[in-house]
Each structure stands twice: as C-alpha cells, then as structure tokens.
MDAnalysis code that builds the backbone (N, CA, C; Angstrom):
import MDAnalysis as mda
import numpy as np

u = mda.Universe.empty(348, n_residues=116, atom_resindex=np.repeat(np.arange(116), 3), trajectory=True)
u.add_TopologyAttr("name", ["N", "CA", "C"] * 116)
u.add_TopologyAttr("resid", np.arange(1, 117))
u.add_TopologyAttr("resname", ["UNK", "UNK", "UNK", "UNK", "UNK", "UNK", "UNK", "UNK", "UNK", "UNK", "UNK", "UNK", "UNK", "UNK", "UNK", "UNK", "UNK", "UNK", "UNK", "UNK", "UNK", "UNK", "UNK", "UNK", "UNK", "UNK", "UNK", "UNK", "UNK", "UNK", "UNK", "UNK", "UNK", "UNK", "UNK", "UNK", "UNK", "UNK", "UNK", "UNK", "UNK", "UNK", "UNK", "UNK", "UNK", "UNK", "UNK", "UNK", "UNK", "UNK", "UNK", "UNK", "UNK", "UNK", "UNK", "UNK", "UNK", "UNK", "UNK", "UNK", "UNK", "UNK", "UNK", "UNK", "UNK", "UNK", "UNK", "UNK", "UNK", "UNK", "UNK", "UNK", "UNK", "UNK", "UNK", "UNK", "UNK", "UNK", "UNK", "UNK", "UNK", "UNK", "UNK", "UNK", "UNK", "UNK", "UNK", "UNK", "UNK", "UNK", "UNK", "UNK", "UNK", "UNK", "UNK", "UNK", "UNK", "UNK", "UNK", "UNK", "UNK", "UNK", "UNK", "UNK", "UNK", "UNK", "UNK", "UNK", "UNK", "UNK", "UNK", "UNK", "UNK", "UNK", "UNK", "UNK"])
u.atoms.positions = np.array([
    [-22.777, 73.262, -44.089],
    [-21.718, 72.455, -44.691],
    [-21.846, 71.008, -44.223],
    [-21.854, 70.102, -45.177],
    [-21.952, 68.672, -44.872],
    [-20.668, 67.987, -45.314],
    [-20.092, 67.244, -44.425],
    [-18.901, 66.450, -44.771],
    [-19.297, 64.998, -44.945],
    [-18.671, 64.361, -45.918],
    [-19.001, 62.983, -46.259],
    [-17.751, 62.115, -46.140],
    [-17.902, 60.980, -45.521],
    [-16.802, 60.027, -45.389],
    [-17.242, 58.696, -45.956],
    [-16.516, 58.245, -46.976],
    [-16.862, 56.996, -47.661],
    [-15.933, 55.876, -47.217],
    [-16.432, 54.668, -47.365],
    [-15.606, 53.493, -47.106],
    [-16.189, 52.309, -47.851],
    [-15.403, 51.239, -47.956],
    [-15.909, 50.000, -48.498],
    [-15.366, 49.594, -49.853],
    [-14.591, 50.463, -50.489],
    [-14.035, 50.098, -51.782],
    [-12.972, 49.030, -51.646],
    [-12.539, 48.497, -52.785],
    [-11.496, 47.483, -52.765],
    [-11.447, 46.705, -54.047],
    [-10.787, 45.564, -53.987],
    [-10.609, 44.688, -55.142],
    [-11.508, 43.472, -54.984],
    [-12.219, 43.143, -56.038],
    [-13.109, 41.990, -56.004],
    [-13.110, 41.330, -57.379],
    [-13.345, 40.041, -57.414],
    [-13.428, 39.345, -58.698],
    [-14.798, 39.561, -59.330],
    [-14.845, 39.461, -60.629],
    [-16.108, 39.576, -61.347],
    [-17.113, 38.575, -60.787],
    [-18.349, 39.039, -60.615],
    [-19.389, 38.212, -60.022],
    [-19.513, 38.375, -58.523],
    [-18.545, 39.033, -57.929],
    [-18.541, 39.228, -56.490],
    [-19.350, 40.435, -56.061],
    [-19.259, 40.727, -54.758],
    [-20.040, 41.817, -54.162],
    [-19.161, 42.713, -53.314],
    [-19.573, 43.955, -53.228],
    [-18.980, 44.922, -52.318],
    [-20.093, 45.812, -51.791],
    [-19.889, 46.361, -50.601],
    [-20.856, 47.304, -50.049],
    [-20.127, 48.581, -49.660],
    [-20.535, 49.670, -50.274],
    [-19.971, 50.979, -49.969],
    [-20.822, 51.679, -48.921],
    [-20.158, 52.460, -48.083],
    [-20.854, 53.244, -47.071],
    [-20.417, 54.690, -47.168],
    [-21.321, 55.570, -46.812],
    [-21.007, 56.998, -46.804],
    [-21.776, 57.621, -45.642],
    [-21.044, 58.196, -44.707],
    [-21.670, 58.829, -43.554],
    [-21.538, 60.340, -43.666],
    [-22.668, 60.999, -43.532],
    [-22.706, 62.460, -43.626],
    [-22.708, 63.078, -42.234],
    [-22.153, 64.283, -42.158],
    [-22.100, 64.973, -40.860],
    [-23.421, 65.629, -40.516],
    [-24.348, 65.665, -41.486],
    [-25.650, 66.238, -41.244],
    [-26.685, 65.597, -42.150],
    [-27.906, 65.973, -41.946],
    [-29.021, 65.394, -42.701],
    [-29.042, 65.963, -44.116],
    [-29.315, 65.116, -45.089],
    [-29.423, 65.533, -46.480],
    [-30.779, 65.122, -47.041],
    [-31.294, 65.917, -47.955],
    [-32.559, 65.580, -48.590],
    [-32.404, 64.366, -49.489],
    [-31.364, 64.370, -50.275],
    [-31.094, 63.262, -51.186],
    [-29.628, 62.860, -51.057],
    [-29.398, 61.592, -51.241],
    [-28.019, 61.111, -51.253],
    [-27.841, 60.226, -52.477],
    [-26.713, 60.374, -53.117],
    [-26.465, 59.704, -54.384],
    [-25.063, 59.102, -54.407],
    [-24.908, 58.173, -55.313],
    [-23.590, 57.633, -55.644],
    [-23.315, 57.916, -57.118],
    [-22.116, 58.381, -57.382],
    [-21.626, 58.591, -58.741],
    [-20.335, 57.785, -58.875],
    [-19.900, 57.594, -60.119],
    [-18.621, 56.954, -60.339],
    [-17.903, 57.610, -61.508],
    [-16.590, 57.471, -61.476],
    [-15.770, 58.129, -62.484],
    [-14.545, 57.291, -62.783],
    [-14.224, 57.184, -64.068],
    [-12.994, 56.543, -64.508],
    [-12.092, 57.613, -65.115],
    [-10.802, 57.363, -65.160],
    [-9.866, 58.390, -65.654],
    [-10.226, 58.877, -67.053],
    [-10.276, 60.181, -67.213],
    [-10.550, 60.774, -68.512],
    [-12.015, 60.882, -68.859],
    [-12.862, 60.439, -67.953],
    [-14.309, 60.474, -68.212],
    [-15.044, 61.328, -67.184],
    [-16.263, 61.661, -67.528],
    [-17.077, 62.447, -66.609],
    [-17.579, 61.571, -65.467],
    [-17.991, 62.240, -64.427],
    [-18.577, 61.543, -63.285],
    [-20.027, 61.198, -63.634],
    [-20.358, 59.924, -63.535],
    [-21.675, 59.444, -63.934],
    [-22.525, 59.060, -62.725],
    [-23.799, 59.336, -62.835],
    [-24.746, 58.949, -61.797],
    [-24.882, 57.430, -61.752],
    [-24.910, 56.881, -60.544],
    [-25.081, 55.439, -60.367],
    [-26.423, 55.131, -59.708],
    [-26.667, 55.769, -58.563],
    [-27.893, 55.483, -57.818],
    [-28.168, 56.638, -56.872],
    [-29.441, 56.826, -56.557],
    [-29.820, 57.897, -55.648],
    [-31.007, 57.507, -54.806],
    [-31.122, 58.157, -53.645],
    [-32.252, 57.911, -52.760],
    [-32.708, 59.237, -52.173],
    [-34.017, 59.456, -52.235],
    [-34.623, 60.675, -51.700],
    [-35.556, 60.260, -50.571],
    [-35.450, 60.939, -49.469],
    [-36.234, 60.520, -48.327],
    [-35.771, 59.143, -47.900],
    [-36.700, 58.316, -47.522],
    [-36.307, 57.001, -47.041],
    [-36.431, 55.891, -48.039],
    [-37.185, 56.139, -49.148],
    [-37.469, 54.981, -49.983],
    [-37.547, 55.246, -51.475],
    [-37.508, 56.466, -51.908],
    [-37.580, 56.743, -53.343],
    [-36.189, 56.608, -53.941],
    [-36.015, 55.582, -54.786],
    [-34.695, 55.288, -55.334],
    [-34.691, 55.410, -56.848],
    [-33.496, 55.596, -57.384],
    [-33.311, 55.713, -58.820],
    [-31.958, 55.119, -59.162],
    [-31.872, 54.439, -60.305],
    [-30.635, 53.769, -60.692],
    [-30.289, 54.035, -62.151],
    [-29.020, 54.059, -62.436],
    [-28.577, 54.058, -63.816],
    [-28.936, 52.706, -64.432],
    [-29.246, 52.707, -65.710],
    [-29.630, 51.457, -66.371],
    [-28.556, 50.391, -66.247],
    [-27.312, 50.817, -66.247],
    [-26.203, 49.856, -66.241],
    [-26.097, 49.078, -64.933],
    [-26.736, 49.557, -63.873],
    [-26.615, 48.871, -62.583],
    [-27.945, 48.348, -62.059],
    [-29.028, 48.622, -62.754],
    [-30.343, 48.151, -62.297],
    [-30.351, 46.644, -62.138],
    [-30.897, 46.202, -61.011],
    [-30.966, 44.773, -60.745],
    [-29.711, 44.202, -60.118],
    [-28.634, 45.002, -60.079],
    [-27.376, 44.516, -59.471],
    [-26.982, 45.336, -58.243],
    [-27.287, 46.614, -58.253],
    [-26.927, 47.509, -57.148],
    [-28.186, 47.897, -56.379],
    [-28.018, 48.094, -55.080],
    [-29.118, 48.533, -54.235],
    [-28.643, 49.657, -53.324],
    [-29.344, 50.772, -53.372],
    [-29.013, 51.895, -52.504],
    [-29.992, 51.921, -51.337],
    [-29.479, 52.247, -50.169],
    [-30.325, 52.359, -48.980],
    [-29.718, 53.400, -48.060],
    [-30.514, 53.827, -47.083],
    [-29.988, 54.828, -46.161],
    [-30.497, 54.567, -44.751],
    [-29.702, 54.977, -43.796],
    [-30.058, 54.887, -42.385],
    [-30.091, 56.319, -41.864],
    [-31.279, 56.850, -41.693],
    [-31.398, 58.245, -41.280],
    [-30.929, 58.472, -39.844],
    [-30.918, 57.437, -39.049],
    [-30.460, 57.584, -37.666],
    [-28.977, 57.938, -37.604],
    [-28.231, 57.470, -38.604],
    [-26.784, 57.715, -38.624],
    [-26.355, 58.555, -39.827],
    [-27.319, 59.029, -40.609],
    [-27.018, 59.811, -41.821],
    [-26.059, 59.057, -42.741],
    [-26.319, 57.784, -42.909],
    [-25.447, 56.937, -43.712],
    [-26.212, 56.393, -44.912],
    [-25.566, 56.409, -46.051],
    [-26.121, 55.813, -47.258],
    [-25.213, 54.659, -47.659],
    [-25.830, 53.600, -48.138],
    [-25.104, 52.405, -48.532],
    [-25.333, 52.120, -50.021],
    [-24.364, 51.484, -50.618],
    [-24.531, 50.983, -51.974],
    [-24.074, 49.535, -51.985],
    [-25.040, 48.639, -52.028],
    [-24.750, 47.212, -52.127],
    [-24.569, 46.877, -53.606],
    [-23.410, 46.390, -53.931],
    [-23.088, 46.100, -55.328],
    [-22.886, 44.606, -55.493],
    [-23.767, 43.980, -56.247],
    [-23.701, 42.542, -56.494],
    [-23.444, 42.270, -57.968],
    [-23.047, 41.048, -58.235],
    [-22.765, 40.624, -59.619],
    [-21.899, 41.660, -60.324],
    [-20.824, 42.013, -59.678],
    [-19.955, 43.056, -60.213],
    [-19.292, 42.625, -61.510],
    [-19.086, 43.606, -62.378],
    [-18.467, 43.387, -63.676],
    [-17.198, 44.237, -63.771],
    [-16.254, 43.842, -64.610],
    [-15.042, 44.671, -64.765],
    [-15.348, 46.117, -65.126],
    [-16.427, 46.321, -65.873],
    [-16.779, 47.701, -66.256],
    [-17.322, 48.530, -65.099],
    [-17.524, 47.910, -63.947],
    [-17.898, 48.662, -62.748],
    [-16.675, 49.272, -62.062],
    [-15.494, 48.922, -62.540],
    [-14.278, 49.486, -61.963],
    [-14.276, 51.002, -62.120],
    [-14.121, 51.703, -61.007],
    [-14.172, 53.170, -61.015],
    [-13.899, 53.681, -59.608],
    [-13.755, 54.989, -59.512],
    [-13.791, 55.641, -58.212],
    [-15.223, 56.063, -57.955],
    [-15.748, 55.642, -56.827],
    [-17.141, 55.923, -56.482],
    [-17.198, 57.081, -55.504],
    [-18.069, 58.027, -55.801],
    [-18.205, 59.227, -54.989],
    [-19.601, 59.317, -54.392],
    [-19.651, 59.642, -53.134],
    [-20.908, 59.909, -52.451],
    [-21.264, 61.382, -52.632],
    [-22.532, 61.639, -52.836],
    [-23.036, 62.998, -53.021],
    [-24.240, 63.222, -52.113],
    [-24.246, 64.350, -51.448],
    [-25.386, 64.711, -50.600],
    [-25.955, 66.039, -51.085],
    [-27.260, 66.110, -51.116],
    [-27.949, 67.330, -51.563],
    [-28.793, 67.860, -50.415],
    [-28.557, 69.122, -50.069],
    [-29.384, 69.779, -49.061],
    [-30.071, 70.983, -49.706],
    [-31.150, 71.396, -49.087],
    [-31.889, 72.545, -49.584],
    [-31.919, 73.605, -48.493],
    [-31.459, 74.796, -48.825],
    [-31.436, 75.903, -47.872],
    [-32.035, 77.126, -48.548],
    [-33.129, 77.620, -47.998],
    [-33.798, 78.806, -48.544],
    [-34.063, 78.648, -50.043],
    [-34.450, 77.461, -50.434],
    [-34.792, 77.219, -51.824],
    [-33.613, 76.936, -52.735],
    [-32.421, 76.961, -52.190],
    [-31.232, 76.673, -52.989],
    [-30.718, 75.269, -52.694],
    [-30.297, 74.608, -53.781],
    [-29.738, 73.278, -53.634],
    [-28.232, 73.377, -53.410],
    [-27.747, 72.615, -52.455],
    [-26.316, 72.567, -52.145],
    [-25.825, 71.143, -52.367],
    [-24.731, 71.029, -53.079],
    [-24.154, 69.713, -53.359],
    [-22.855, 69.538, -52.596],
    [-22.715, 68.400, -51.973],
    [-21.498, 68.059, -51.255],
    [-20.987, 66.715, -51.752],
    [-19.660, 66.571, -51.756],
    [-19.038, 65.353, -52.291],
    [-18.060, 64.744, -51.302],
    [-18.004, 63.435, -51.317],
    [-16.992, 62.725, -50.560],
    [-15.675, 62.693, -51.335],
    [-14.687, 62.076, -50.712],
    [-13.353, 62.039, -51.303],
    [-13.205, 60.927, -52.333],
    [-14.148, 60.023, -52.372],
    [-14.103, 58.921, -53.332],
    [-13.494, 57.667, -52.744],
    [-14.009, 56.539, -53.181],
    [-13.457, 55.242, -52.796],
    [-13.360, 54.397, -54.057],
    [-12.216, 53.726, -54.213],
    [-11.957, 53.045, -55.475],
    [-12.421, 51.590, -55.432],
    [-13.052, 51.202, -56.526],
    [-13.504, 49.820, -56.694],
    [-12.827, 49.245, -57.936],
    [-12.188, 48.120, -57.772],
    [-11.583, 47.417, -58.890],
    [-12.194, 46.032, -58.992],
    [-12.732, 45.728, -60.177],
    [-13.328, 44.413, -60.421],
    [-12.454, 43.686, -61.440],
    [-11.859, 42.599, -61.022],
    [-10.968, 41.858, -61.905],
    [-11.748, 40.789, -62.664],
    [-11.307, 40.532, -63.893],
    [-12.003, 39.534, -64.729],
    [-11.443, 38.143, -64.514],
])
C-alpha cells in the first residue's frame, strides 16, 4: 500500500506558475499527474517512469514539466504559462508492480485555479 500526499495547489493569474509536489510512502515504478473538473473524467496530464522517461498530454506540452526525486519518493509538476483552462483538481497517481500485477494509488487531490 502506497500513500500519497500532494501539495502546492492554489490561485494564480493566467501566465503564472505553480509547482505541485506529491510524496509517496514507498517506491513506485511510475508516477503520474491527472486532473479533473466537475462533471468530467479524470484526464492524464503527465507521467514519469524510472528517472527520466516522461510523457505529457498535448494540452500541456511545452508548459508543464514533470520530475521526480527518488531519494524522497517525490514527484513534481512544474506548471508554467498557466491558462484558465488548466483550472482543475490535480491528482497524483503512483503505479507499483507486484507479482506481475499493476497497482494504482491516488492522492487526495490539490486544487489549482487560474484566473483570467
């Protein structure tokens, strides 16, 4: 069982930056960020596997950067040039593999509001 604690959300003006953090209680194979707005599905934002293999949703490419610190089991999401449409609750996701099975764990979410 992996527990995730997120932080870093808040209110920012369009064009500004925020950095989200998520610390896991244990090591994960992959760590991801998703986001969700009311009435919509949770969408993938960015992911990192190992130390350097990253993937981004098209809507955030070139603006968001995901990174991880394996020493502290922490994943970061640096969000630059924020847009009002980035407003959402952001969720950290950790994926572990046990006996060939994938296990998904989720944080409680941190809210980001981007004002125009």
